[in-house]
C-alpha positions in Angstrom: -36.2 1.4 -20.2 -35.9 -2.2 -19.1 -34.4 -3.0 -15.7 -30.6 -2.1 -15.9 -27.9 -4.7 -15.3 -25.1 -3.6 -13.0 -21.5 -4.4 -13.9 -19.9 -4.7 -10.5 -16.2 -4.5 -9.7 -15.4 -6.8 -6.8 -12.2 -7.0 -4.8 -10.5 -9.7 -6.8 -7.3 -9.8 -9.0 -9.5 -11.1 -11.9 -9.6 -8.6 -14.7 -13.3 -8.8 -15.2 -16.6 -7.3 -13.9 -19.6 -9.3 -12.6 -23.2 -8.8 -13.8 -26.1 -8.4 -11.3 -29.7 -7.3 -11.5 -30.5 -4.0 -10.0 -31.6 -4.0 -6.3 -35.3 -4.3 -5.6 -37.2 -1.0 -5.3 -34.4 1.2 -6.6 -35.2 3.2 -9.7 -32.7 3.3 -12.6 -32.1 7.0 -12.2 -30.8 6.5 -8.7 -28.0 4.2 -9.9 -24.7 5.6 -10.9 -21.1 4.4 -11.6 -19.0 4.6 -8.5 -21.7 3.6 -5.9 -21.0 0.8 -3.5 -23.3 -2.2 -3.5 -23.5 -5.4 -1.5 -23.9 -8.5 -3.6 -24.1 -12.3 -3.1 -20.9 -13.9 -4.3 -20.7 -17.7 -3.9 -21.6 -18.5 -0.3 -20.8 -15.0 1.1 -21.7 -11.4 0.6 -19.2 -8.9 -0.9 -19.0 -5.2 -1.2 -18.2 -3.9 -4.7 -18.6 -0.8 -6.8 -20.8 -0.2 -9.8 -18.4 0.1 -12.8 -21.1 0.2 -15.6 -24.8 0.0 -16.4 -26.0 -2.0 -19.3 -29.2 -3.6 -20.7 -27.6 -6.9 -21.8 -25.5 -9.6 -20.2 -23.8 -12.8 -21.4 -25.1 -14.5 -18.3 -28.6 -16.0 -18.8 -31.3 -13.9 -17.2 -32.5 -16.7 -14.9 -29.0 -17.0 -13.5 -28.4 -13.4 -12.8 -28.4 -12.6 -9.1 -29.8 -9.4 -7.7 -27.8 -6.8 -5.8 -28.6 -7.2 -2.0 -28.2 -3.5 -1.1 -27.3 -0.1 -2.6 -25.0 1.4 0.1 -24.4 4.8 -1.3 -26.8 7.4 -2.7 -23.9 9.0 -4.7 -20.5 7.8 -6.0 -18.1 7.2 -3.2 -15.1 8.5 -5.2 -14.9 11.8 -7.1 -14.7 11.6 -10.9 -11.0 12.3 -11.1 -10.1 9.7 -8.6 -12.3 7.2 -10.4 -10.4 8.0 -13.6 -7.1 7.5 -11.6 -8.2 4.0 -10.5 -9.2 3.1 -14.1 -5.8 4.2 -15.3 -3.9 2.4 -12.5 -5.8 -0.8 -13.2 -5.1 -0.6 -17.0 -1.4 0.5 -16.6 -0.5 -2.1 -14.0 -2.6 -4.7 -15.7 -4.5 -5.5 -12.5 -8.2 -6.2 -11.8 -10.4 -3.1 -11.5 -12.2 -4.4 -8.4 -8.9 -5.0 -6.5 -7.6 -1.6 -7.6 -10.7 0.2 -6.4 -10.6 -1.7 -3.1 -7.0 -0.5 -2.6 -8.2 3.1 -3.0 -10.8 2.7 -0.2 -10.3 2.5 3.6 -11.0 -1.0 5.1 -14.3 0.1 6.7 -15.6 1.3 3.4 -14.7 -2.0 1.8 -16.8 -3.6 4.5 -19.8 -1.4 3.8 -19.5 1.2 6.5 -21.2 4.5 5.8 -18.9 7.1 4.2 -19.8 9.7 6.7 -17.7 11.5 9.3 -18.0 10.6 13.0 -19.8 13.4 14.8 -18.6 15.1 17.9 -21.0 16.5 20.5 -20.6 20.2 21.2 -22.4 21.9 24.1 -23.4 25.6 23.6 -25.5 28.1 25.5 -28.8 29.2 23.9 -29.4 32.9 23.4 -30.8 34.4 26.6 -29.0 32.1 29.0 -26.9 33.8 31.8 -25.6 32.7 35.2 -28.3 34.6 37.1 -31.2 33.2 35.2 -34.1 32.5 37.5 -34.2 28.8 36.3 -30.9 28.1 38.0 -31.1 30.4 41.0 -31.1 27.5 43.4 -28.8 25.2 41.3 -25.1 26.2 41.9 -23.8 23.5 39.6 -26.0 24.5 36.8 -25.1 28.2 37.4 -21.4 27.2 37.2 -22.0 25.2 34.0 -23.5 28.3 32.4 -20.5 30.4 33.5 -18.2 27.8 32.0 -20.1 27.5 28.7 -20.1 31.3 28.4 -16.3 31.1 28.1 -16.7 29.0 25.0 -19.1 30.9 22.7 -18.4 28.4 19.8 -19.1 25.4 22.0 -17.3 23.0 24.3 -16.6 19.4 23.1 -18.4 16.7 25.1 -15.1 14.9 25.4 -13.7 17.9 27.4 -16.5 18.6 29.8 -15.0 16.7 32.7 -11.8 18.7 32.4 -13.9 21.8 33.1 -15.7 20.3 36.1 -19.0 19.7 34.3 -21.1 16.5 34.2 -23.5 15.2 31.5 -26.4 15.2 34.0 -25.9 18.9 34.7 -25.8 19.8 31.0 -28.8 17.6 30.1 -30.7 19.4 32.9 -29.8 22.8 31.3 -30.9 21.3 27.9 -34.3 20.5 29.4 -34.6 24.0 30.7 -33.7 25.3 27.2 -30.6 27.1 28.5 -28.1 24.8 26.7 -28.1 22.8 23.5 -26.0 20.1 22.0 -25.1 20.0 18.3 -23.2 17.5 16.2 -20.3 18.3 14.0 -17.3 16.7 12.4 -14.3 16.1 14.6 -12.1 18.1 12.2 -14.6 21.0 12.0 -13.5 24.3 13.6 -16.0 27.0 14.5 -13.5 29.6 15.5 -11.8 31.5 12.6 -8.1 31.0 12.9 -5.1 32.6 11.1 -3.6 30.3 8.5 -0.2 30.2 10.1 0.8 29.4 13.7 4.3 30.6 13.1 6.0 32.7 10.4 7.9 31.1 7.6 11.6 31.0 7.7 13.5 33.4 5.6 14.3 31.7 2.3 17.9 31.7 1.1 18.7 32.6 -2.4 18.3 29.1 -3.8 15.0 28.4 -1.9 13.7 31.8 -3.1 14.6 31.0 -6.7 12.8 27.6 -6.4 9.7 29.2 -4.9 9.7 31.9 -7.6 9.4 29.1 -10.2 6.7 27.1 -8.3 4.3 29.7 -6.7 3.2 31.5 -9.9 2.3 28.2 -11.4 0.0 27.4 -8.5 -2.1 30.4 -9.1 -2.6 33.7 -7.3 -3.1 33.7 -3.5 -6.7 34.6 -2.6 -6.1 35.3 1.1 -3.2 36.6 3.1 -1.4 34.4 5.6 -3.3 35.9 8.5 -6.8 35.8 7.0 -9.3 33.5 8.6 -11.1 32.0 5.7 -10.2 31.6 2.0 -12.3 32.9 -0.8 -13.7 30.2 -3.1 -11.0 28.9 -5.4 -11.3 29.3 -9.2 -12.4 26.4 -11.3 -8.8 25.5 -12.3 -5.3 26.3 -11.2 -3.8 26.4 -14.6 -1.8 23.8 -16.4 -0.2 20.7 -14.9 3.4 21.3 -13.7 6.0 18.9 -12.3 9.1 20.0 -10.5 12.1 17.9 -9.5 13.4 19.5 -6.4 16.9 18.2 -6.0 18.4 19.4 -2.7 21.4 18.1 -0.8 20.5 16.8 2.6 19.9 19.6 5.0 19.3 22.2 2.2 15.8 23.1 3.4 13.6 21.2 0.9 10.9 20.9 3.6 10.8 24.8 3.9 10.1 24.9 0.2 7.3 22.4 0.7 5.9 24.4 3.5 5.9 27.7 1.7 4.4 26.1 -1.4 1.6 24.5 0.7 1.0 27.9 2.4 0.4 29.4 -1.1 -1.9 26.5 -1.9 -3.9 27.0 1.3 -4.2 30.7 0.6 -6.1 29.7 -2.5 -8.5 27.7 -0.4 -7.0 24.4 -1.7 -5.6 21.3 -0.1 -2.2 19.7 -0.3 -1.3 16.0 -0.3 2.2 15.1 1.0 3.6 11.5 0.4 6.4 10.2 2.6 8.1 6.9 2.2 8.0 5.4 5.7 5.7 5.5 8.7 8.7 6.3 10.9 8.9 9.7 9.3 5.3 10.5 10.1 5.5 11.9 13.7 8.2 14.5 13.0 6.7 15.5 9.6 3.2 15.9 11.1 4.6 17.9 14.1 6.5 20.3 11.8 3.4 20.9 9.6 1.1 21.4 12.6 3.6 23.8 14.1 3.4 25.9 10.9 -0.3 25.7 10.0 -3.4 26.1 12.0 -5.6 24.2 9.5 -6.4 20.6 10.3 -3.5 18.2 9.3 -4.5 14.5 9.0 -2.3 11.4 8.5 -3.0 8.2 6.6 -0.8 5.1 7.1 -1.1 1.4 8.0 -0.2 2.1 11.7 -3.7 3.7 12.3 -6.8 1.9 13.3 -9.4 1.3 10.6 -11.6 4.0 12.2 -8.8 6.5 12.3 -8.0 6.0 8.7 -11.6 6.4 7.7 -12.0 9.6 9.7 -8.9 11.1 8.0 -10.1 9.9 4.6 -13.5 11.6 5.1 -11.9 14.8 6.4 -9.8 15.0 3.3 -12.8 14.2 1.0 -15.0 16.8 2.7 -12.3 19.5 2.5 -12.0 19.9 6.3 -8.3 18.8 6.3 -6.1 21.3 4.6 -3.1 19.1 4.6 -3.0 15.3 4.1 0.2 13.4 4.9 0.6 9.7 4.2 2.5 6.8 2.9 2.0 5.3 -0.6 -1.6 4.3 -0.3 -2.5 7.9 0.6 -2.2 8.8 -3.1 -5.8 7.5 -3.5 -7.2 9.8 -0.9 -9.9 12.1 -2.3 -9.5 15.8 -2.0 -12.4 18.3 -2.2 -10.2 21.1 -3.5 -6.9 19.6 -4.8 -4.1 22.1 -5.2 -0.7 20.5 -4.8 0.9 17.1 -4.5 4.4 16.6 -2.9 6.3 13.3 -3.0 9.2 13.5 -0.6 12.2 11.2 -1.1 10.8 10.4 -4.5 13.6 7.9 -5.2 12.6 5.6 -2.3 11.7 2.0 -3.1 8.9 2.1 -0.5 6.7 3.9 -3.0 6.5 0.7 -5.0 3.9 -1.9 -3.8 5.5 -5.3 -4.0 2.4 -7.5 -3.9 -1.2 -7.4 -5.0 -1.6 -4.2 -7.0 2.1 -3.5 -7.8 1.8 0.2 -8.4 4.4 2.9 -7.9 2.9 5.7 -5.8 5.3 8.3 -7.2 4.3 7.6 -10.8 0.6 7.4 -9.9 1.0 10.8 -8.1 2.3 12.3 -11.3 -0.6 11.0 -13.3 -3.0 12.2 -10.6 -1.6 15.7 -10.7 -2.1 15.6 -14.5 -5.8 14.6 -14.0 -6.4 17.1 -11.2 -4.6 19.9 -13.2 -2.4 20.7 -10.2 1.3 21.0 -9.5 3.5 18.3 -8.2 6.9 18.5 -6.5 9.1 15.5 -6.4 11.8 16.1 -3.8 15.1 14.2 -3.1 18.7 14.6 -2.4 19.4 11.6 -4.6 16.8 11.7 -7.5 15.9 8.5 -9.3 17.4 8.0 -12.7 13.9 7.9 -14.1 13.1 11.4 -12.8 16.5 12.8 -14.0 15.7 11.3 -17.4 12.3 13.1 -17.4 14.1 16.4 -16.7 16.3 15.8 -19.7 13.2 15.2 -21.8 11.6 18.4 -20.6 8.8 16.7 -18.7 9.9 18.0 -15.3 11.5 21.3 -14.4 14.7 20.9 -12.4 15.2 23.0 -9.3 18.4 22.6 -7.3 19.3 23.4 -3.7 23.1 23.0 -3.2 23.5 25.0 0.0 22.8 23.5 3.4 20.5 25.6 5.6 22.1 28.0 8.0 25.9 27.8 8.4 26.0 24.0 7.9 28.7 22.7 5.6 28.7 19.4 3.7 30.3 16.5 5.6 33.8 15.3 4.8 34.0 11.8 3.3 36.7 9.3 4.1 37.0 5.7 2.9 38.5 3.6 5.7 40.4 0.7 4.2 39.8 -2.3 6.5 41.9 -4.9 4.5 44.1 -6.8 7.0 42.6 -4.9 9.9 41.0 -6.9 12.8 37.3 -6.2 13.2 35.2 -6.6 16.3 31.5 -6.8 15.6 32.3 -5.3 12.2 34.0 -2.2 13.7 37.7 -1.4 13.2 39.9 0.2 15.8 40.4 3.5 13.8 36.6 3.8 13.6 36.2 3.3 17.3 38.8 5.9 18.0 37.0 8.4 15.8 33.8 7.7 17.6 35.4 8.3 21.0 36.8 11.6 19.7 33.4 12.9 18.6 31.7 11.7 21.8 34.3 13.4 24.0 33.3 16.7 22.3 29.7 16.3 23.4 28.5 15.2 20.0 26.4 12.2 18.7 27.5 9.3 16.4 25.4 7.4 13.9 26.5 3.8 13.0 24.8 2.5 9.9 24.6 -1.3 9.3 21.9 -2.5 7.0 21.5 -5.9 8.7 19.1 -6.6 11.6 19.8 -9.2 14.2 23.0 -10.2 16.0 24.8 -11.8 13.1 23.9 -12.7 9.4 24.3 -16.4 10.1 25.5 -19.2 12.3 28.5 -21.3 11.2 30.3 -24.4 12.4 33.9 -23.6 13.0 35.0 -27.2 12.5 33.3 -28.2 9.2 31.9 -25.0 7.8 28.2 -25.9 8.1 25.9 -22.8 7.9 22.4 -22.5 9.4 20.1 -22.2 6.4 16.4 -21.7 6.3 14.5 -24.9 5.7 11.9 -23.2 3.5 14.1 -20.6 1.6 17.4 -20.5 -0.3 18.6 -18.1 2.4 20.6 -18.2 5.6 19.0 -17.8 9.0 19.9 -14.6 10.9 21.0 -15.0 14.5 19.0 -12.9 17.0 20.0 -12.7 20.6 17.1 -10.9 22.4 15.5 -13.4 22.6 17.9 -16.0 21.3 16.7 -17.6 18.1 17.3 -18.1 14.4 15.1 -16.0 12.1 14.6 -16.0 8.3 13.8 -12.4 7.2 12.4 -13.7 4.0 9.6 -16.1 5.1 9.7 -15.0 8.8 10.1 -18.6 10.0 12.0 -19.0 13.3 13.7 -21.8 15.2 15.9 -22.3 18.3 19.6 -21.7 17.9 21.4 -25.0 17.2 23.6 -26.2 20.1 25.7 -28.6 17.9 26.4 -28.9 14.3 23.9 -31.3 12.5 26.7 -32.4 10.1 29.7 -33.1 12.3 28.3 -32.9 15.9 30.7 -30.1 16.9 29.5 -27.6 19.5 31.8 -24.9 18.3 29.1 -22.9 16.5 29.9 -19.2 16.0 27.9 -16.2 14.8 29.4 -15.0 11.5 29.4 -11.3 10.7 27.7 -8.5 12.5 24.2 -7.1 12.6 22.6 -4.2 14.6 22.3 -6.3 17.8 25.9 -7.3 17.8 27.1 -3.8 17.0 24.9 -2.5 19.8 26.3 -5.0 22.3 29.9 -4.3 21.4 29.6 -0.6 21.5 27.8 -0.7 24.8 30.7 -2.7 26.3 33.4 -0.3 24.8 31.5 2.9 25.5 29.9 2.2 28.9 29.3 5.9 29.8 27.4 6.7 26.6 23.8 5.5 25.8 23.7 3.2 22.7 20.3 3.3 20.9 19.4 0.7 18.4 16.8 1.7 15.9 15.6 -1.0 13.6 12.4 -2.9 12.9 12.9 -5.1 15.9 13.2 -2.3 18.4 10.3 -0.1 17.0 7.4 -2.5 17.1 5.9 -0.8 20.1 3.7 2.1 19.0 5.7 4.9 20.8 9.1 3.3 20.8 10.5 5.3 17.8 9.0 8.5 19.2 10.7 7.9 22.6 14.1 7.2 21.1 13.9 10.2 18.8 13.1 12.4 21.8 16.3 11.1 23.5 18.3 11.9 20.4 16.9 15.4 20.1 17.7 16.1 23.8 21.3 16.7 22.5 23.0 14.5 25.0 26.0 12.4 23.6 24.9 9.0 22.4 25.5 6.4 19.7 22.7 5.5 17.2 22.9 2.1 15.7 20.5 1.4 12.9 19.3 0.3 9.5 17.7 2.3 6.7 15.2 3.6 9.1 17.8 6.2 10.1 18.7 7.1 6.6 15.5 8.8 5.6 14.5 12.4 6.4 15.6 12.6 10.0 17.2 15.8 11.3 19.8 15.1 14.0 21.6 18.4 14.6 24.0 16.9 17.1 25.2 14.0 14.9 28.7 14.9 13.7 30.0 11.4 12.7 28.3 8.9 10.5 30.0 5.5 10.3 29.0 3.1 7.5 30.2 -0.3 8.5 30.0 -2.3 5.2 29.7 -0.4 1.9 30.9 -3.2 -0.3 27.6 -5.1 -0.8 26.2 -2.7 -3.4 29.4 -2.7 -5.5 28.8 -6.2 -7.0 25.0 -6.4 -7.0 23.4 -8.7 -9.6 20.7 -6.0 -10.1 21.5 -3.4 -12.7 20.1 -0.8 -10.2 22.6 -1.8 -7.5 25.1 1.1 -8.1 22.3 3.7 -8.1 20.8 2.3 -4.9 24.1 2.1 -3.1 25.0 5.7 -4.0 21.5 6.8 -2.8 21.8 5.0 0.4 25.3 6.2 1.3 24.4 9.8 0.4 21.2 9.7 2.4 22.9 8.2 5.5 25.9 10.6 5.2 23.4 13.5 5.1 22.6 12.9 8.8 26.0 14.3 9.7 26.9 18.0 10.2 23.4 19.4 9.7 23.8 22.3 12.2 26.8 24.5 13.0 29.1 21.6 13.7 31.2 20.1 10.9 30.3 16.6 9.9 32.4 13.6 9.1 31.5 10.3 7.2 33.7 7.3 7.6 33.0 4.4 5.1 34.6 1.1 6.0 35.4 -0.8 2.9 37.6 -3.5 1.4 37.5 -1.7 -2.0 38.8 1.8 -1.2 40.0 2.3 -4.8 36.7 1.2 -6.4 35.7 3.8 -9.1 32.1 4.0 -7.8 33.3 4.9 -4.2 35.8 7.3 -5.5 33.3 9.1 -7.7 30.7 9.2 -4.8 33.1 10.5 -2.2 35.0 13.0 -4.4 32.3 14.2 -6.9 29.0 13.4 -5.2 25.8 11.6 -6.2 25.4 13.7 -9.4 28.5 12.1 -10.9 27.2 8.6 -10.2 23.8 9.5 -11.7 25.4 10.8 -14.9 27.6 7.8 -15.2 24.8 5.3 -14.6 22.5 7.1 -17.1 25.1 6.8 -19.8 25.6 3.1 -19.0 21.8 2.5 -19.0 21.5 4.2 -22.4 24.3 2.2 -23.9 22.7 -1.1 -22.7 19.1 0.0 -23.4 18.0 -0.5 -19.8 15.4 1.6 -18.0 14.7 4.5 -18.3 15.7 4.0 -21.9 13.4 0.9 -22.2 10.4 -0.5 -20.4 10.1 -3.7 -18.5 7.5 -6.1 -17.1 8.3 -9.2 -15.0 6.1 -12.3 -15.0 6.7 -14.3 -11.9 5.5 -17.8 -11.1 5.8 -20.0 -8.0 4.7 -23.5 -7.1 5.3 -26.3 -4.8 7.2 -28.0 -7.6 9.9 -26.2 -9.6 8.7 -28.0 -12.8 5.2 -26.5 -12.6 6.4 -22.9 -12.3 8.9 -23.5 -15.2 6.3 -25.2 -17.4 3.8 -22.3 -16.9 6.5 -19.7 -17.8 7.8 -21.8 -20.8 4.3 -22.0 -22.3 3.5 -18.4 -21.4 6.7 -17.4 -23.2 5.6 -19.4 -26.3 2.3 -17.6 -26.4 4.1 -14.2 -26.1 6.5 -15.3 -29.0 3.4 -16.0 -31.1 2.0 -12.6 -30.3 5.2 -10.9 -31.4 4.1 -11.7 -35.0 1.4 -9.0 -34.7 2.2 -5.7 -36.4 4.1 -3.4 -34.2 5.2 -6.0 -31.6 8.4 -7.2 -33.2 10.5 -5.0 -30.9 9.5 -6.8 -27.8 12.2 -9.0 -26.2 11.6 -12.0 -24.0 14.4 -12.9 -21.5 14.0 -16.3 -19.8 12.3 -18.0 -18.2 14.9 -18.5 -15.5 14.9 -19.4 -11.8 14.5 -16.4 -9.5 17.7 -15.3 -7.8 16.3 -16.8 -4.6 14.7 -19.8 -6.2 13.0 -21.3 -3.1 11.1 -19.0 -0.7 8.6 -20.0 1.9 8.7 -23.6 0.6 7.7 -22.6 -2.9 9.9 -22.6 -6.1 10.0 -19.4 -8.0 10.9 -18.5 -11.6 10.5 -15.4 -13.8 10.2 -14.2 -17.3 11.3 -10.6 -18.3 9.6 -8.7 -21.0 11.4 -5.7 -22.5 10.4 -3.1 -25.1 11.9 0.1 -26.5 8.5 1.8 -26.4 6.0 1.8 -23.5 3.0 1.5 -25.8 4.5 -1.6 -27.5 5.0 -3.3 -24.1 1.4 -2.5 -23.0 0.0 -3.6 -26.4 1.6 -7.0 -25.9 0.5 -7.3 -22.2 -3.1 -6.4 -23.2 -3.2 -9.3 -25.7 -1.2 -11.7 -23.5 -2.9 -11.5 -20.1 -6.3 -13.0 -21.1 -4.4 -16.0 -22.5 -2.5 -16.4 -19.2 -5.7 -16.2 -17.2 -7.2 -19.1 -19.3 -4.0 -21.2 -19.2 -4.6 -24.7 -17.8 -1.8 -24.2 -15.2 -3.0 -20.7 -14.2 -4.8 -22.1 -11.1 -2.0 -24.5 -10.2 0.7 -22.0 -9.9 0.8 -18.6 -8.1 1.7 -16.0 -10.8 1.8 -12.3 -11.0 2.8 -9.5 -13.5 4.9 -6.6 -12.3 4.9 -3.6 -14.6 7.9 -1.3 -14.2 9.5 -3.7 -11.6 12.1 -2.2 -9.2 12.9 -5.5 -7.5 14.3 -8.1 -9.9 14.6 -10.7 -7.2 
């Protein structure tokens, strides 16, 4: 066989592979798809993955460069994960190299060895004892032997100082052949441990019914909960199953997760748990580690590169029994996959909004299919897409309608604020209700989905409004420290002292944000701590953990925050939830606006009354008679979901059709519009192909926020009744777009199944 040519996937959005000659001195039989290689690319070296081996290339032989280094002896990704990346690349119409790079930790993208860091363990050798003649005149060495004898499975080098030992003493014992040091993975455990640290909670009737549907499909348990080591798992766990676990807030969905994971671990398999936000990680990990004695690792962007790689390797090698992470964790390899859980499956955070625009929830479902495992999608407010899949028989619907323990659902009340004076967005009746709950020793949560002191700054004389100089957006007023901040392009500037239009110095903050609500409540409730929880107050690594600890102490306090407080938190002492402005979602330009508003209000309201104290939800609104609010407060989220599904079906909107959004932006609006106009013309021509007549093209039109970060944006929407038809068009269309003369003069992207139309 002639020297093979390697088709290498490099981290680039280009949907193509790059040909290279095999590295010098490496036989063809040692090359395989999935190995990492270092290659020359332009003036720099890059790390890519072998995506194919061939004997021919369209590049002339004398111009083919040689691979600089073969980094791995074996593929870095298991076969099913490689298939998942191929599918993700094809489905989201993104470059394979960039997709594969997204599936790898940063250090592996840079060429770091895919091996676990080793921990040094000190052990006694057989025959060593405190009265050994070799240490008769060495009291420190004798003491070291006594200490090591208390740890028959070894003592970590990192802990020797805590036991009064020194490295010199242990190295002396090593030279006398009385002690030895061995290397092992940080997540490896020598001592056999029971599977559970604490017993499961007693399942109520609904939880038991859900578990009765889930557990048999995960396969028979091979060990008991107290056994130390599992038996080898069978080759397969059975057929792929997907369950939509719809449970009202506080109904004990997490307990169903935990008992399902326990069953999975008893089979000797691993579980992958996706959560939407980093902020939920500490409490989730703590609860899982309290229940299980197996290693639990986390993966999210808040870790160092080394920490992420260590967790990734522990999962790949099977040392971690449970892996918890945000959306990118869906690409974590598992040695023995057994169960995938997607908590808060409706959450928009699972959709990547730049680069590879994948939806981790949907990728998780396809991965479960590839791995032949079960997947649980949990939410109190399921997405309409998941409910539609239940209707079509793709998912099995499991419901939890009862709150855990004696907790009862909170009482909803719409507080009509028409003609009422507001201070920092808070009405007098609301303040009185807050005082009443605090006097009873309870906690209050105030939800306002706007950071900063006020949404904008306005001149009281002429009506001038402080706008971002780079975006079609208003600047948000921040007070600590004082500045104007655009939350779209992140530009900042000093607060204006006088109006640039009329010269007036009567400039006033307009509206209320979290800072202003915090300041007002602190002045009106001086004896009660007011804790603001938003992105501005949780930048410090332990800030959120510290504030959550204060909340869980049970002392009366007021929590003021954004969506960070709406997801997954358990606040047993919160009895009142106040939603300051519920009207924004009632008139959204996005067809998903009503669904998202109902989800957000339901999730926030669910923080109230989660223990034995009754909960109350007060919704300030100027539209107290709006049908959407009436349905939500009187009939619940299910009524909104049914209503919206019927409306979507009538208008043929997702999930009853399929969308892709082509976006373009440029320094000149004309360039972006020209690119999309010509792209639209090419798509129109492609619709003449057999089977593509059902595709509709809507636009191009300016984006709802036309100018952002100094660039003009426009978009073209592609809609089809069938998913296959949409992807057939995209497959033919994208190569034409990549070769378009304007493709390098505008910044463009394609978003398949877009969730954000702005």
